[in-house]
FIMI-372546 format. One record per residue: residue number from 0; residue in one letter; z, x, y of N, C-alpha, C in turn. Coordinates in pm, 1 decimal, always signed. Layout:
! residues N
@k: NUM, r: a, nZ: Z, nX: X, nY: Y, caZ: Z, caX: X, caY: Y, cZ: Z, cX: X, cY: Y;
...
This chain:
! residues 108
@k: 0, r: m, nZ: -276.0, nX: +538.9, nY: -3437.7, caZ: -364.6, caX: +480.1, caY: -3341.2, cZ: -508.3, cX: +491.8, cY: -3392.0;
@k: 1, r: v, nZ: -587.6, nX: +392.5, nY: -3360.2, caZ: -727.8, caX: +391.5, caY: -3397.9, cZ: -804.6, cX: +483.4, cY: -3304.3;
@k: 2, r: v, nZ: -894.1, nX: +563.8, nY: -3360.8, caZ: -975.8, caX: +655.2, caY: -3281.8, cZ: -1119.4, cX: +605.5, cY: -3286.7;
@k: 3, r: f, nZ: -1188.4, nX: +612.4, nY: -3173.7, caZ: -1325.0, caX: +562.4, caY: -3164.3, cZ: -1419.9, cX: +672.9, cY: -3116.6;
@k: 4, r: p, nZ: -1451.7, nX: +769.1, nY: -3202.2, caZ: -1546.8, caX: +871.5, caY: -3157.6, cZ: -1688.4, cX: +814.1, cY: -3156.0;
@k: 5, r: d, nZ: -1771.3, nX: +871.4, nY: -3075.6, caZ: -1913.5, caX: +834.9, caY: -3069.9, cZ: -1938.4, cX: +689.2, cY: -3035.1;
@k: 6, r: k, nZ: -1851.0, nX: +630.6, nY: -2956.8, caZ: -1869.5, caX: +493.4, caY: -2910.1, cZ: -1882.4, cX: +495.4, cY: -2758.2;
@k: 7, r: t, nZ: -1962.4, nX: +403.4, nY: -2706.5, caZ: -1966.7, caX: +382.0, caY: -2562.6, cZ: -1855.0, cX: +284.0, cY: -2530.4;
@k: 8, r: i, nZ: -1771.3, nX: +317.5, nY: -2431.8, caZ: -1652.1, caX: +237.5, caY: -2403.7, cZ: -1658.6, cX: +185.4, cY: -2260.5;
@k: 9, r: y, nZ: -1637.0, nX: +56.1, nY: -2245.7, caZ: -1641.2, caX: -8.5, caY: -2115.1, cZ: -1506.0, cX: -75.2, cY: -2088.1;
@k: 10, r: l, nZ: -1457.7, nX: -59.6, nY: -1966.3, caZ: -1331.3, caX: -119.1, caY: -1923.2, cZ: -1362.0, cX: -234.0, cY: -1828.4;
@k: 11, r: y, nZ: -1318.5, nX: -353.8, nY: -1865.1, caZ: -1338.8, caX: -472.3, caY: -1780.9, cZ: -1244.4, cX: -463.6, cY: -1662.6;
@k: 12, r: n, nZ: -1293.0, nX: -490.6, nY: -1542.1, caZ: -1214.8, caX: -464.5, caY: -1421.7, cZ: -1122.7, cX: -578.1, cY: -1378.4;
@k: 13, r: q, nZ: -1121.6, nX: -689.1, nY: -1450.3, caZ: -1033.3, caX: -799.7, caY: -1415.3, cZ: -946.0, cX: -834.6, cY: -1534.5;
@k: 14, r: v, nZ: -833.0, nX: -896.8, nY: -1505.8, caZ: -749.3, caX: -943.9, caY: -1615.6, cZ: -812.4, cX: -1069.4, cY: -1673.6;
@k: 15, r: i, nZ: -780.0, nX: -1098.5, nY: -1798.9, caZ: -837.2, caX: -1215.7, caY: -1864.7, cZ: -727.5, cX: -1305.8, cY: -1919.0;
@k: 16, r: d, nZ: -765.4, nX: -1427.9, nY: -1947.1, caZ: -677.7, caX: -1522.0, caY: -2015.3, cZ: -672.8, cX: -1479.9, cY: -2161.8;
@k: 17, r: f, nZ: -556.9, nX: -1443.8, nY: -2210.8, caZ: -547.5, caX: -1388.5, caY: -2345.3, cZ: -552.9, cX: -1493.8, cY: -2455.0;
@k: 18, r: r, nZ: -576.4, nX: -1617.6, nY: -2418.6, caZ: -604.3, caX: -1718.9, caY: -2520.3, cZ: -748.7, cX: -1708.6, cY: -2567.5;
@k: 19, r: k, nZ: -830.7, nX: -1631.9, nY: -2495.6, caZ: -970.6, caX: -1613.5, caY: -2534.8, cZ: -978.2, cX: -1540.8, cY: -2668.0;
@k: 20, r: g, nZ: -1067.6, nX: -1587.7, nY: -2753.1, caZ: -1088.6, caX: -1525.7, caY: -2882.8, cZ: -1218.0, cX: -1445.9, cY: -2885.0;
@k: 21, r: i, nZ: -1263.6, nX: -1414.8, nY: -3003.9, caZ: -1382.3, caX: -1330.8, caY: -3019.6, cZ: -1505.1, cX: -1395.0, cY: -2954.1;
@k: 22, r: a, nZ: -1528.5, nX: -1524.3, nY: -2976.4, caZ: -1648.5, caX: -1589.3, caY: -2923.6, cZ: -1649.0, cX: -1588.4, cY: -2770.3;
@k: 23, r: s, nZ: -1536.9, nX: -1624.6, nY: -2709.1, caZ: -1529.4, caX: -1626.8, caY: -2562.1, cZ: -1542.9, cX: -1487.7, cY: -2502.9;
@k: 24, r: l, nZ: -1478.6, nX: -1390.0, nY: -2564.7, caZ: -1487.6, caX: -1252.9, caY: -2513.0, cZ: -1628.0, cX: -1195.7, cY: -2531.6;
@k: 25, r: t, nZ: -1692.6, nX: -1228.8, nY: -2640.9, caZ: -1828.8, caX: -1181.7, caY: -2662.3, cZ: -1922.8, cX: -1241.0, cY: -2557.5;
@k: 26, r: n, nZ: -1907.1, nX: -1369.5, nY: -2526.4, caZ: -1986.2, caX: -1430.2, caY: -2418.6, cZ: -1959.0, cX: -1362.0, cY: -2285.9;
@k: 27, r: l, nZ: -1833.9, nX: -1331.0, nY: -2258.3, caZ: -1797.2, caX: -1260.7, caY: -2135.6, cZ: -1862.2, cX: -1122.2, cY: -2130.9;
@k: 28, r: i, nZ: -1866.3, nX: -1054.7, nY: -2242.9, caZ: -1928.3, caX: -922.2, caY: -2250.7, cZ: -2076.5, cX: -930.7, cY: -2215.8;
@k: 29, r: y, nZ: -2146.6, nX: -1025.7, nY: -2276.4, caZ: -2291.4, caX: -1036.0, caY: -2252.8, cZ: -2323.9, cX: -1075.1, cY: -2108.6;
@k: 30, r: t, nZ: -2235.6, nX: -1150.6, nY: -2042.6, caZ: -2261.5, caX: -1186.9, caY: -1903.1, cZ: -2212.2, cX: -1081.7, cY: -1804.5;
@k: 31, r: s, nZ: -2103.2, nX: -1012.6, nY: -1836.5, caZ: -2044.8, caX: -914.8, caY: -1743.1, cZ: -2100.3, cX: -773.9, cY: -1758.9;
@k: 32, r: f, nZ: -2157.6, nX: -744.5, nY: -1872.4, caZ: -2212.5, caX: -611.2, caY: -1899.7, cZ: -2359.7, cX: -622.9, cY: -1941.8;
@k: 33, r: p, nZ: -2445.9, nX: -678.6, nY: -1855.9, caZ: -2585.5, caX: -699.2, caY: -1897.3, cZ: -2662.0, cX: -568.9, cY: -1921.6;
@k: 34, r: e, nZ: -2621.9, nX: -461.4, nY: -1853.8, caZ: -2692.3, caX: -333.5, caY: -1866.9, cZ: -2641.3, cX: -250.5, cY: -1984.5;
@k: 35, r: a, nZ: -2534.0, nX: -291.7, nY: -2045.7, caZ: -2471.2, caX: -212.8, caY: -2152.9, cZ: -2548.6, cX: -222.1, cY: -2283.3;
@k: 36, r: d, nZ: -2541.0, nX: -115.4, nY: -2360.6, caZ: -2589.6, caX: -119.1, caY: -2498.0, cZ: -2476.4, cX: -182.8, cY: -2579.1;
@k: 37, r: h, nZ: -2491.4, nX: -309.7, nY: -2610.4, caZ: -2380.9, caX: -383.9, caY: -2669.9, cZ: -2344.6, cX: -339.0, cY: -2810.8;
@k: 38, r: f, nZ: -2442.1, nX: -289.8, nY: -2885.9, caZ: -2412.7, caX: -245.2, caY: -3021.6, cZ: -2353.6, cX: -105.1, cY: -3018.7;
@k: 39, r: n, nZ: -2259.6, nX: -82.4, nY: -3106.3, caZ: -2190.8, caX: +46.5, caY: -3116.4, cZ: -2110.5, cX: +77.5, cY: -2990.5;
@k: 40, r: s, nZ: -2055.8, nX: -27.8, nY: -2928.8, caZ: -1978.2, caX: -12.7, caY: -2805.4, cZ: -1842.3, cX: -80.1, cY: -2819.1;
@k: 41, r: l, nZ: -1750.6, nX: -38.5, nY: -2732.7, caZ: -1617.9, caX: -99.8, caY: -2723.0, cZ: -1601.7, cX: -158.6, cY: -2584.0;
@k: 42, r: f, nZ: -1531.6, nX: -271.1, nY: -2575.9, caZ: -1505.3, caX: -336.5, caY: -2448.4, cZ: -1354.8, cX: -362.5, cY: -2441.1;
@k: 43, r: i, nZ: -1292.1, nX: -312.5, nY: -2334.9, caZ: -1146.2, caX: -314.3, caY: -2322.2, cZ: -1105.4, cX: -420.1, cY: -2219.4;
@k: 44, r: f, nZ: -1006.6, nX: -503.9, nY: -2256.2, caZ: -957.1, caX: -610.0, caY: -2169.1, cZ: -804.3, cX: -603.5, cY: -2165.4;
@k: 45, r: f, nZ: -745.8, nX: -624.6, nY: -2046.7, caZ: -599.7, caX: -626.5, caY: -2032.2, cZ: -554.4, cX: -764.1, cY: -1986.1;
@k: 46, r: s, nZ: -431.2, nX: -798.8, nY: -2024.4, caZ: -372.0, caX: -925.7, caY: -1981.8, cZ: -320.3, cX: -913.5, cY: -1838.4;
@k: 47, r: r, nZ: -289.8, nX: -1028.0, nY: -1780.7, caZ: -242.1, caX: -1032.1, caY: -1641.7, cZ: -116.1, cX: -947.5, cY: -1622.8;
@k: 48, r: n, nZ: -23.9, nX: -952.3, nY: -1717.5, caZ: +101.3, caX: -877.6, caY: -1704.4, cZ: +91.4, cX: -735.2, cY: -1759.8;
@k: 49, r: a, nZ: -27.2, nX: -696.1, nY: -1805.8, caZ: -55.8, caX: -560.6, caY: -1857.3, cZ: +28.0, cX: -525.2, cY: -1980.6;
@k: 50, r: r, nZ: +79.9, nX: -625.3, nY: -2049.1, caZ: +155.8, caX: -599.9, caY: -2171.8, cZ: +68.9, cX: -609.3, cY: -2296.4;
@k: 51, r: q, nZ: -55.1, nX: -657.7, nY: -2278.8, caZ: -143.6, caX: -672.8, caY: -2393.4, cZ: -280.7, cX: -613.3, cY: -2362.5;
@k: 52, r: v, nZ: -343.1, nX: -564.9, nY: -2467.2, caZ: -479.7, caX: -514.5, caY: -2457.2, cZ: -559.4, cX: -571.2, cY: -2574.4;
@k: 53, r: k, nZ: -684.6, nX: -607.0, nY: -2547.1, caZ: -777.6, caX: -648.0, caY: -2651.9, cZ: -898.1, cX: -555.7, cY: -2643.2;
@k: 54, r: i, nZ: -943.2, nX: -511.6, nY: -2758.5, caZ: -1060.9, caX: -426.6, caY: -2767.9, cZ: -1160.5, cX: -496.5, cY: -2858.7;
@k: 55, r: i, nZ: -1278.4, nX: -519.5, nY: -2806.7, caZ: -1386.9, caX: -578.1, caY: -2886.2, cZ: -1483.1, cX: -466.4, cY: -2922.6;
@k: 56, r: e, nZ: -1513.5, nX: -454.3, nY: -3050.1, caZ: -1611.6, caX: -357.7, caY: -3098.2, cZ: -1728.1, cX: -435.8, cY: -3157.0;
@k: 57, r: i, nZ: -1847.3, nX: -408.7, nY: -3105.4, caZ: -1965.7, caX: -478.8, caY: -3152.8, cZ: -2052.5, cX: -380.6, cY: -3230.4;
@k: 58, r: e, nZ: -2078.6, nX: -415.8, nY: -3355.6, caZ: -2169.9, caX: -340.3, caY: -3440.5, cZ: -2277.8, cX: -437.4, cY: -3485.4;
@k: 59, r: k, nZ: -2383.0, nX: -386.0, nY: -3542.8, caZ: -2486.0, caX: -476.8, caY: -3594.6, cZ: -2426.7, cX: -558.6, cY: -3708.9;
@k: 60, r: g, nZ: -2421.6, nX: -689.1, nY: -3689.7, caZ: -2371.1, caX: -777.5, caY: -3793.5, cZ: -2220.7, cX: -797.9, cY: -3793.2;
@k: 61, r: n, nZ: -2146.2, nX: -725.2, nY: -3710.4, caZ: -2000.0, caX: -737.2, caY: -3708.3, cZ: -1948.2, cX: -734.5, cY: -3565.8;
@k: 62, r: i, nZ: -1843.9, nX: -812.6, nY: -3542.4, caZ: -1767.6, caX: -804.3, caY: -3417.0, cZ: -1621.4, cX: -791.1, cY: -3456.6;
@k: 63, r: w, nZ: -1558.9, nX: -683.9, nY: -3410.5, caZ: -1418.8, caX: -656.4, caY: -3442.0, cZ: -1332.8, cX: -683.5, cY: -3319.3;
@k: 64, r: l, nZ: -1215.2, nX: -738.7, nY: -3342.9, caZ: -1117.4, caX: -760.2, caY: -3236.3, cZ: -990.7, cX: -684.8, cY: -3271.9;
@k: 65, r: y, nZ: -951.8, nX: -591.6, nY: -3184.1, caZ: -825.9, caX: -518.6, caY: -3198.7, cZ: -735.5, cX: -566.4, cY: -3085.3;
@k: 66, r: q, nZ: -608.4, nX: -586.9, nY: -3115.1, caZ: -516.3, caX: -634.0, caY: -3012.8, cZ: -382.4, cX: -563.6, cY: -3027.6;
@k: 67, r: n, nZ: -321.4, nX: -532.2, nY: -2913.4, caZ: -188.8, caX: -471.5, caY: -2914.2, cZ: -105.1, cX: -538.2, cY: -2805.9;
@k: 68, r: r, nZ: +20.4, nX: -567.2, nY: -2838.0, caZ: +114.1, caX: -624.6, caY: -2741.8, cZ: +238.1, cX: -536.6, cY: -2737.3;
@k: 69, r: l, nZ: +277.4, nX: -500.9, nY: -2616.8, caZ: +396.5, caX: -418.9, caY: -2598.6, cZ: +516.8, cX: -508.0, cY: -2572.8;
@k: 70, r: d, nZ: +631.8, nX: -468.1, nY: -2623.2, caZ: +755.3, caX: -541.3, caY: -2600.3, cZ: +845.0, cX: -455.7, cY: -2511.8;
@k: 71, r: g, nZ: +866.4, nX: -500.5, nY: -2389.9, caZ: +952.0, caX: -427.2, caY: -2297.5, cZ: +880.2, cX: -318.0, cY: -2219.2;
@k: 72, r: y, nZ: +751.4, nX: -306.7, nY: -2236.4, caZ: +670.9, caX: -206.1, caY: -2166.5, cZ: +541.1, cX: -270.7, cY: -2120.4;
@k: 73, r: r, nZ: +466.4, nX: -198.1, nY: -2035.7, caZ: +333.6, caX: -242.7, caY: -1997.1, cZ: +240.8, cX: -122.8, cY: -1985.8;
@k: 74, r: f, nZ: +113.2, nX: -150.0, nY: -2001.9, caZ: +12.4, caX: -45.6, caY: -1989.9, cZ: -12.5, cX: -12.1, cY: -1843.6;
@k: 75, r: i, nZ: -43.3, nX: +111.3, nY: -1817.9, caZ: -87.9, caX: +155.2, caY: -1686.3, cZ: -235.4, cX: +188.9, cY: -1702.0;
@k: 76, r: f, nZ: -319.6, nX: +115.7, nY: -1632.6, caZ: -463.3, caX: +138.2, caY: -1647.1, cZ: -528.4, cX: +141.2, cY: -1509.5;
@k: 77, r: p, nZ: -643.8, nX: +203.9, nY: -1497.7, caZ: -707.8, caX: +217.8, caY: -1366.5, cZ: -760.7, cX: +84.1, cY: -1315.0;
@k: 78, r: k, nZ: -740.6, nX: +60.7, nY: -1187.5, caZ: -797.8, caX: -56.0, caY: -1121.0, cZ: -931.9, cX: -11.3, cY: -1063.5;
@k: 79, r: a, nZ: -1032.9, nX: -91.8, nY: -1083.0, caZ: -1166.4, caX: -55.2, caY: -1036.4, cZ: -1231.8, cX: -174.8, cY: -968.1;
@k: 80, r: e, nZ: -1324.6, nX: -145.9, nY: -879.1, caZ: -1399.1, caX: -250.6, caY: -809.7, cZ: -1500.3, cX: -317.4, cY: -902.0;
@k: 81, r: k, nZ: -1544.6, nX: -245.1, nY: -1002.9, caZ: -1644.3, caX: -298.7, caY: -1095.1, cZ: -1609.5, cX: -252.2, cY: -1236.1;
@k: 82, r: n, nZ: -1677.2, nX: -306.3, nY: -1333.4, caZ: -1658.0, caX: -263.1, caY: -1471.8, cZ: -1701.3, cX: -117.1, cY: -1482.6;
@k: 83, r: i, nZ: -1623.9, nX: -38.0, nY: -1554.3, caZ: -1654.0, caX: +104.6, caY: -1561.3, cZ: -1668.8, cX: +150.5, cY: -1705.9;
@k: 84, r: r, nZ: -1739.5, nX: +260.1, nY: -1719.4, caZ: -1755.4, caX: +324.6, caY: -1849.7, cZ: -1655.5, cX: +438.2, cY: -1857.0;
@k: 85, r: i, nZ: -1584.3, nX: +449.2, nY: -1969.3, caZ: -1485.2, caX: +554.9, caY: -1986.5, cZ: -1513.5, cX: +629.8, cY: -2116.3;
@k: 86, r: t, nZ: -1449.1, nX: +744.6, nY: -2130.4, caZ: -1466.0, caX: +825.6, caY: -2250.3, cZ: -1358.8, cX: +788.5, cY: -2352.9;
@k: 87, r: s, nZ: -1377.4, nX: +837.2, nY: -2473.4, caZ: -1279.9, caX: +814.0, caY: -2579.5, cZ: -1144.5, cX: +875.4, cY: -2544.7;
@k: 88, r: s, nZ: -1144.9, nX: +993.6, nY: -2484.4, caZ: -1018.0, caX: +1057.4, caY: -2446.6, cZ: -949.3, cX: +980.1, cY: -2334.1;
@k: 89, r: q, nZ: -1027.0, nX: +921.4, nY: -2242.0, caZ: -966.9, caX: +838.9, caY: -2136.6, cZ: -905.0, cX: +712.8, cY: -2196.4;
@k: 90, r: l, nZ: -972.4, nX: +652.8, nY: -2294.1, caZ: -916.3, caX: +535.7, caY: -2361.1, cZ: -786.0, cX: +571.8, cY: -2431.0;
@k: 91, r: s, nZ: -784.1, nX: +683.2, nY: -2499.2, caZ: -663.0, caX: +727.9, caY: -2567.0, cZ: -548.4, cX: +746.1, cY: -2467.4;
@k: 92, r: l, nZ: -577.7, nX: +804.9, nY: -2353.0, caZ: -475.4, caX: +824.9, caY: -2249.8, cZ: -425.3, cX: +690.5, cY: -2196.0;
@k: 93, r: i, nZ: -516.0, nX: +597.7, nY: -2170.4, caZ: -475.8, caX: +465.4, caY: -2120.3, cZ: -384.6, cX: +395.6, cY: -2220.8;
@k: 94, r: l, nZ: -418.4, nX: +403.2, nY: -2348.7, caZ: -338.5, caX: +334.1, caY: -2450.3, cZ: -203.1, cX: +400.2, cY: -2473.7;
@k: 95, r: k, nZ: -190.1, nX: +526.4, nY: -2435.4, caZ: -62.0, caX: +596.8, caY: -2449.8, cZ: +23.9, cX: +589.2, cY: -2324.2;
@k: 96, r: t, nZ: -35.8, nX: +554.1, nY: -2210.5, caZ: +36.2, caX: +553.1, caY: -2083.2, cZ: +99.7, cX: +417.1, cY: -2061.9;
@k: 97, r: i, nZ: +230.2, nX: +412.5, nY: -2081.6, caZ: +303.8, caX: +287.8, caY: -2065.1, cZ: +425.9, cX: +313.8, cY: -1978.5;
@k: 98, r: e, nZ: +480.6, nX: +206.8, nY: -1921.9, caZ: +604.4, caX: +218.8, caY: -1845.6, cZ: +696.5, cX: +104.3, cY: -1883.9;
@k: 99, r: p, nZ: +828.4, nX: +128.1, nY: -1876.6, caZ: +921.0, caX: +20.2, caY: -1911.6, cZ: +918.4, cX: -90.6, cY: -1806.2;
@k: 100, r: l, nZ: +939.4, nX: -212.6, nY: -1851.1, caZ: +951.4, caX: -323.1, caY: -1758.7, cZ: +1089.0, cX: -321.4, cY: -1695.8;
@k: 101, r: k, nZ: +1096.8, nX: -360.0, nY: -1571.8, caZ: +1227.8, caX: -368.1, caY: -1505.4, cZ: +1293.6, cX: -497.9, cY: -1547.3;
@k: 102, r: r, nZ: +1407.9, nX: -485.0, nY: -1608.4, caZ: +1482.4, caX: -601.8, caY: -1655.1, cZ: +1593.0, cX: -633.4, cY: -1554.1;
@k: 103, r: p, nZ: +1613.6, nX: -759.4, nY: -1524.0, caZ: +1723.2, caX: -794.2, caY: -1432.6, cZ: +1857.7, cX: -761.1, cY: -1496.4;
@k: 104, r: k, nZ: +1951.5, nX: -717.4, nY: -1412.3, caZ: +2085.2, caX: -686.0, caY: -1463.6, cZ: +2155.7, cX: -815.3, cY: -1500.1;
@k: 105, r: r, nZ: +2229.8, nX: -808.2, nY: -1608.9, caZ: +2306.7, caX: -925.5, caY: -1652.5, cZ: +2434.6, cX: -936.3, cY: -1570.8;
@k: 106, r: s, nZ: +2466.3, nX: -1056.1, nY: -1532.1, caZ: +2593.8, caX: -1076.7, caY: -1462.7, cZ: +2704.8, cX: -1090.5, cY: -1566.0;
@k: 107, r: q, nZ: +2819.4, nX: -1036.3, nY: -1534.7, caZ: +2928.3, caX: -1036.4, caY: -1632.0, cZ: +3029.9, cX: -1143.8, cY: -1601.5;
């Protein structure tokens, strides 16, 4: 797993359309996190079904996109009224906390 020490980490409070790429997510970051120090920060986004996560890392001159998709599981992450700032250890816990999806029983 990737570790992000010494980064400011923000969790977006709504699900996003996962067809969005770096440019769309970066625009969303600048409009949704106007008070944030955008450089040297991470921004976390989850899909509607919570099976995917995208992490945008903005550095001077670089924008990184990390993405993970779970097969048969989903992430458990905090629901918040607004975008929140989290710690590196909280991010690590969120990325490790998953639950299996309930699969319908097959008829025989």
